[in-house]
C-alpha positions in Angstrom: -32.9 -15.6 31.3 -30.4 -16.5 28.3 -27.7 -13.9 28.4 -28.0 -15.5 31.8 -26.9 -18.9 30.6 -24.8 -17.8 28.3 -22.4 -16.1 30.8 -22.5 -19.3 32.4 -21.3 -21.1 29.8 -18.3 -18.7 29.3 -17.4 -19.0 32.9 -17.3 -23.0 32.9 -15.7 -22.9 29.3 -12.8 -20.9 31.3 -12.3 -23.4 34.4 -12.3 -26.4 32.2 -9.1 -25.0 29.9 -7.3 -23.9 33.6 -7.7 -27.9 34.1 -7.0 -28.7 30.4 -3.4 -26.6 30.9 -2.9 -27.9 34.6 -2.1 -31.6 33.5 1.4 -31.1 35.0 1.5 -32.8 38.4 3.7 -31.1 41.4 6.2 -34.3 43.0 4.3 -34.6 45.9 1.1 -35.4 43.9 3.4 -38.7 42.5 4.8 -39.3 45.6 2.1 -39.0 48.3 4.8 -36.5 50.2 6.4 -33.5 50.1 10.1 -33.4 48.1 12.4 -34.1 52.0 9.5 -34.8 54.1 10.8 -35.9 57.1 11.7 -40.0 56.8 10.4 -39.9 53.2 12.5 -40.4 50.2 11.6 -41.2 46.7 13.0 -44.1 44.8 15.2 -44.3 41.7 12.1 -45.6 40.0 9.9 -43.1 41.1 11.9 -40.2 40.3 12.8 -42.2 37.0 9.1 -42.4 36.6 8.1 -38.6 37.5 11.0 -37.6 34.9 9.2 -39.5 32.1 6.2 -38.0 33.4 7.4 -34.5 32.7 8.7 -35.8 29.1 5.2 -36.7 28.0 3.5 -33.3 29.6 6.4 -30.6 29.1 7.5 -29.0 26.1 10.3 -27.8 28.0 11.3 -31.0 29.3 13.3 -34.0 27.0 14.4 -37.2 28.9 16.1 -39.5 27.5 17.9 -42.8 28.3 21.5 -42.4 27.9 22.1 -45.9 29.0 22.3 -48.6 31.5 23.9 -48.5 34.9 26.3 -50.5 36.4 23.0 -53.2 37.7 20.9 -52.7 34.3 18.7 -49.6 35.3 18.5 -46.3 33.3 20.4 -43.7 33.3 18.4 -40.1 32.2 19.3 -37.2 31.2 16.7 -34.2 31.3 17.8 -31.9 28.9 15.4 -28.7 30.2 15.1 -24.9 28.1 12.8 -22.6 26.4 10.1 -24.6 23.8 11.3 -22.8 20.9 15.4 -23.5 21.8 14.5 -27.7 21.7 13.4 -26.8 18.4 16.9 -25.8 17.8 18.9 -28.1 20.4 21.2 -29.8 17.0 21.8 -26.0 16.5 23.5 -25.3 19.7 25.3 -28.4 19.7 27.2 -27.3 17.2 27.7 -24.3 18.3 28.8 -25.8 21.8 31.4 -28.0 19.4 33.1 -24.9 17.5 33.3 -23.1 20.3 35.1 -25.9 21.5 37.5 -26.1 18.4 38.8 -22.7 17.5 41.1 -24.3 15.2 37.7 -24.4 12.5 36.6 -21.0 13.1 36.8 -17.6 13.1 37.7 -14.9 15.9 34.5 -12.9 14.0 32.4 -16.3 14.0 33.0 -17.2 16.9 31.8 -14.2 18.6 28.7 -14.5 15.9 28.3 -17.5 17.7 28.6 -15.7 21.2 25.7 -13.2 20.5 23.7 -16.6 19.0 24.7 -19.1 21.4 23.4 -20.4 24.4 24.7 -21.4 27.8 25.6 -25.1 28.4 24.7 -26.0 32.4 25.2 -29.8 33.9 24.2 -30.5 37.2 25.1 -33.6 38.7 22.9 -34.8 41.4 24.2 -37.3 44.1 27.2 -38.9 42.9 27.1 -40.5 46.6 23.8 -42.0 46.4 23.9 -42.0 50.9 24.1 -38.1 49.9 20.5 -37.9 48.7 19.2 -35.1 48.9 19.8 -33.7 45.0 18.4 -36.2 43.5 15.1 -36.0 46.1 15.5 -31.7 44.3 16.3 -33.1 40.9 12.2 -33.8 40.8 11.2 -30.0 42.7 14.1 -28.2 39.9 12.5 -29.8 36.8 8.6 -29.0 37.8 8.9 -25.3 38.2 11.7 -24.8 35.1 8.4 -26.9 33.6 5.5 -24.9 34.9 6.6 -21.3 36.1 6.7 -18.2 33.9 7.5 -15.2 36.1 10.3 -13.1 34.5 13.1 -15.2 36.0 12.4 -18.7 35.2 11.6 -17.2 31.4 15.3 -15.8 31.4 16.5 -18.4 32.4 15.0 -20.7 29.9 15.1 -18.6 27.1 19.4 -18.4 27.7 20.8 -21.6 29.0 20.3 -25.0 28.1 20.5 -27.2 31.8 21.6 -30.8 31.6 20.2 -32.7 34.8 21.4 -35.7 35.3 18.5 -36.6 38.5 20.5 -39.3 39.7 24.9 -40.3 38.8 24.3 -43.6 40.7 20.9 -44.6 40.1 21.9 -48.3 41.4 22.7 -46.2 44.8 20.0 -44.1 45.3 17.6 -47.7 45.5 19.8 -49.6 47.5 20.0 -46.9 50.2 16.2 -46.1 49.9 15.8 -49.6 50.6 18.0 -49.9 53.2 16.4 -46.7 55.0 13.0 -47.8 54.6 13.6 -51.6 56.0 15.2 -50.2 59.0 12.7 -46.9 60.4 11.6 -47.0 63.4 14.4 -49.2 64.7 17.7 -49.1 66.5 19.5 -48.8 62.6 17.2 -46.0 61.0 19.4 -44.1 58.9 22.6 -45.9 59.5 24.7 -47.0 56.9 24.2 -50.0 55.4 27.0 -52.9 55.1 27.6 -52.9 51.6 28.4 -50.6 48.9 26.1 -48.2 47.6 28.6 -48.6 43.7 28.7 -52.7 43.0 32.7 -52.1 42.2 33.8 -48.6 44.0 31.9 -47.4 46.6 32.6 -44.1 47.7 35.6 -43.8 45.0 33.0 -43.1 41.9 33.8 -39.6 41.9 37.4 -40.3 41.5 37.4 -41.5 37.6 37.7 -38.6 36.1 40.7 -39.4 33.9 40.2 -43.9 33.4 36.5 -43.9 33.2 36.5 -46.8 34.5 33.4 -47.0 35.2 29.6 -47.7 33.0 28.4 -44.0 34.8 31.5 -42.1 34.2 31.2 -43.2 30.5 27.8 -42.3 30.4 28.4 -38.8 31.5 31.0 -38.3 28.8 28.6 -39.2 26.8 26.4 -36.2 27.3 29.4 -33.8 28.3 31.8 -34.7 25.1 28.3 -33.7 23.0 27.3 -30.6 25.0 30.7 -29.0 26.2 28.9 -26.9 28.8 30.6 -24.0 30.4 29.3 -25.2 34.0 29.2 -28.3 35.5 27.4 -28.4 39.3 28.2 -31.6 41.4 26.5 -31.6 44.6 27.1 -33.8 47.4 27.1 -34.0 51.3 29.6 -33.8 53.8 29.6 -33.9 57.6 26.3 -32.6 60.4 28.7 -30.5 62.1 30.0 -27.8 60.0 28.7 -25.5 57.6 25.3 -26.0 56.4 26.8 -25.7 52.2 29.8 -25.2 50.6 30.4 -23.8 47.5 34.2 -22.6 45.7 36.0 -20.3 45.9 38.8 -23.9 47.0 41.9 -23.3 48.8 45.0 -23.8 47.0 46.0 -26.2 45.9 44.8 -25.7 42.4 46.2 -28.4 39.6 48.2 -26.6 37.5 47.5 -27.3 33.9 43.9 -25.7 34.9 42.8 -22.5 33.4 43.8 -19.1 34.9 40.6 -17.6 33.2 38.7 -20.9 34.5 40.1 -20.2 38.4 38.9 -16.9 38.6 35.2 -17.8 37.2 34.6 -20.7 39.7 35.6 -18.0 42.6 32.7 -15.8 40.5 30.0 -18.2 40.5 30.6 -19.4 43.9 30.5 -16.4 45.6 27.6 -15.7 43.4 25.7 -18.5 44.7 26.9 -17.7 48.6 25.5 -14.0 48.1 22.3 -15.6 46.6 21.4 -18.2 49.3 22.3 -15.5 52.0 20.3 -12.7 50.8 17.7 -15.3 51.2 18.2 -16.0 54.9 20.2 -19.7 54.3 23.1 -19.2 56.9 25.6 -21.4 57.0 26.8 -21.1 53.9 30.8 -20.6 53.7 33.5 -20.8 51.1 37.2 -21.0 50.4 37.9 -23.4 53.0 38.5 -27.5 52.7 37.8 -28.7 49.2 40.6 -27.8 46.8 40.9 -28.0 43.4 43.9 -30.5 43.2 43.3 -33.9 41.0 42.0 -34.7 37.8 40.8 -37.6 39.3 37.6 -35.5 40.1 37.4 -32.8 37.5 37.0 -34.1 33.9 35.6 -30.7 33.1 39.0 -28.1 33.9 40.6 -29.9 30.9 37.8 -29.7 28.7 36.8 -25.6 28.8 34.1 -26.0 31.4 33.9 -25.0 35.7 33.4 -27.9 37.9 31.2 -26.3 41.2 31.2 -28.7 43.9 28.8 -27.9 46.6 28.4 -29.8 50.0 25.4 -30.1 51.8 25.8 -30.7 55.7 23.7 -34.5 56.3 21.3 -35.8 58.0 20.8 -39.2 59.0 19.6 -39.8 55.3 16.4 -38.6 55.7 15.9 -38.5 59.3 16.3 -35.0 61.0 19.1 -34.3 63.7 19.4 -31.7 66.3 22.3 -29.5 67.0 23.3 -27.5 70.0 25.4 -24.5 69.4 28.2 -26.4 71.5 28.1 -29.2 69.3 28.8 -27.4 66.0 32.9 -27.2 64.7 34.6 -24.3 65.7 34.3 -21.8 62.3 30.1 -21.7 63.4 31.5 -20.4 66.3 31.8 -16.8 64.6 30.8 -14.8 61.7 34.5 -14.4 59.0 34.8 -13.6 55.5 34.6 -17.1 54.5 30.5 -17.7 56.4 29.2 -13.9 57.3 26.0 -15.5 58.5 26.6 -18.0 60.7 23.9 -21.0 61.0 23.1 -21.4 65.5 22.3 -24.7 65.8 18.8 -26.5 66.3 17.1 -28.8 63.7 18.4 -29.5 60.6 16.4 -31.8 58.5 16.4 -33.4 54.8 14.1 -30.8 53.5 16.1 -27.8 55.0 18.8 -29.6 51.9 16.7 -29.9 49.6 16.3 -25.8 49.7 19.4 -25.1 49.9 20.3 -27.6 46.8 17.6 -26.0 44.9 18.8 -22.0 45.9 22.2 -23.4 44.6 21.1 -24.9 41.4 18.9 -21.8 40.5 21.3 -19.4 41.8 23.8 -20.8 39.0 21.7 -20.9 36.4 20.8 -17.5 36.5 23.9 -16.7 36.5 24.4 -18.3 33.7 21.4 -16.4 32.0 22.6 -13.2 32.7 26.3 -13.4 31.8 25.8 -15.6 28.6 27.9 -14.1 26.5 30.5 -14.4 28.9 30.3 -17.9 29.5 30.4 -18.4 25.8 33.1 -16.2 25.1 35.7 -17.4 27.7 34.7 -21.2 27.2 36.3 -20.1 23.3 39.1 -17.8 24.6 39.9 -21.1 27.1 39.8 -23.5 24.4 42.1 -21.4 21.8 45.1 -21.0 24.3 44.7 -25.1 24.3 45.3 -25.3 21.0 47.9 -22.7 20.6 50.5 -24.7 18.3 53.5 -22.3 19.7 53.1 -23.8 23.5 55.0 -27.5 24.6 54.1 -30.1 24.0 52.2 -29.9 21.3 52.0 -33.4 21.2 52.8 -36.9 22.5 54.5 -39.4 20.4 53.2 -43.3 21.0 56.0 -45.6 19.0 54.3 -48.6 17.5 56.8 -51.2 18.7 55.6 -51.7 22.4 57.1 -54.0 24.5 53.2 -54.4 26.4 50.9 -53.5 23.3 47.8 -54.1 25.2 48.2 -51.4 27.7 49.4 -48.8 24.8 45.4 -49.5 23.1 44.3 -49.8 26.6 45.7 -45.9 27.1 44.9 -44.9 23.9 41.2 -45.6 24.7 41.3 -43.6 27.5 42.4 -40.5 26.1 40.5 -40.9 22.4 37.2 -41.0 25.6 38.1 -38.1 27.1 38.3 -36.1 23.8 42.1 -36.2 23.7 42.9 -35.9 19.6 44.6 -39.1 18.1 46.8 -39.3 14.4 48.3 -41.9 13.0 51.6 -41.1 10.9 51.1 -41.9 7.6 55.0 -42.5 6.8 58.0 -43.1 9.1 60.3 -40.8 10.8 62.8 -39.9 13.0 
């Protein structure tokens, strides 16, 4: 009997240990519904609260409030990587800064950093608040990276530092969810709000990357200019009748100042994403259609050594599913092409589908970054080395101190400074 009692005690101890180590709750355990469930949405406050919970419960996730939004809500950032990497975040951030300024290191020092550094990936979710799927997905992605211990997850955590912005426009997320919930079960369910989801610029909050007029743009710059990510993913949604997901390559024209290395890296990453999603059986993933990389208003990153990956998922009516007959789909969906070898044939399309496509897209980026870590860091250095070549024109622009409109000149200099342009003052007059 004594031996039997001892065994019982050991078994009880094992179950208690499992319970103690399983404190991180899945999003659905906290929200009360599955992420992406029909007609169910997590609002801004619930998403913030869930990430703060992960911050407390996981050594892999550090959540900080970067600042306040236009309407005074928290703009949060989740830094996700291995616990060992978290102990050395300042060191890895310094590596990024050094690679981004090749004037201060030698090629040999750069190669040493390439061997030791981590690929830095930034994912911006739902910059347009009505395109809400990515903000919902962010909780599921963070949970899996916080809890899974399979070889793929460990490879990502060891080699990548993920900067995850769950909501680029938290104000709009709250407005959209409140309006959607108010109209559930009515003729207006899933319809657009009668006001803007960004207080000042509405849908154009993703066209501010050269003037930085909005609080959210400047908070994002603070993250970007601290970490200098090699890879940036902006997750959007588009119309319902075309492909289920767009990924690069982009179509011409490309803005001519974007480095050729970046152009090729964008194409490589996009087709890698497309191949991963297609391998999972996700139909309707298309590239090389519709979306260009022309304006710097949408792509700060292209001028700071990082690729900007745009994803555009097919939309539903916010969280209300839709059904599309084959004849209702766009012409590009009718047959397999090089741009989309596995067409989507129609049927039901749900918020959960958007979450799953966005999740797979984000995960494929992280896999690529982890496995090609050294390539991303080495090319990042090469791009910046070319950018500071003193033999390239123009080396500098002169801004005379004598100005007809000094206030506007100073405003211009402030914008340039925010964009990491170096500004020097002459110590004496010259001609």
